[in-house]
C-alpha positions, 0 to 999 in steps of 0.5 A, a space after each residue: 376180566 369181563 367181556 365188555 372190559 376186554 372189548 372196551 380196552 381193544 377199542 381204546 387201543 384202536 382209537 389211540 393207534 388212530 390218533 397216533 397216525 394223525 400225529 405221525 402224519 404231522 396234521 396236529 402240528 400243521 393245523 396247530 391242533 385245530 380239531 375243527 380243521 382236522 375233522 374237516 380234513 377227515 370228512 373230505 377224505 371220507 367224501 373222496 372215498 365215497 366218490 367215483 375215484 375211490 380206488 385211485 385215492 385208496 391206492 395213492 394213499 396206501 402207497 404213501 402210507 406204506 412209504 412212510 411206515 417203511 421209512 420209519 419202521 424202527 419205531 412202528 410195529 406192523 401188525 396184520 389185522 
């Protein structure tokens, strides 16, 4: 398999995993799959991460994410990257 094919498959898998997080968080159902709203929410998160309270937001969100993964560890494979 060519290098570009391997890289493309890795990227595709990464994007699918990120999409799965959006679904797992309930965002798709809560927004009625409104992609404009979902993108707006993601932009809001990015702006928070650019602000002066970046570390506090990251710590809070990381703790919430860890809690969610721990509660549903039977259906999620955790990998260190």
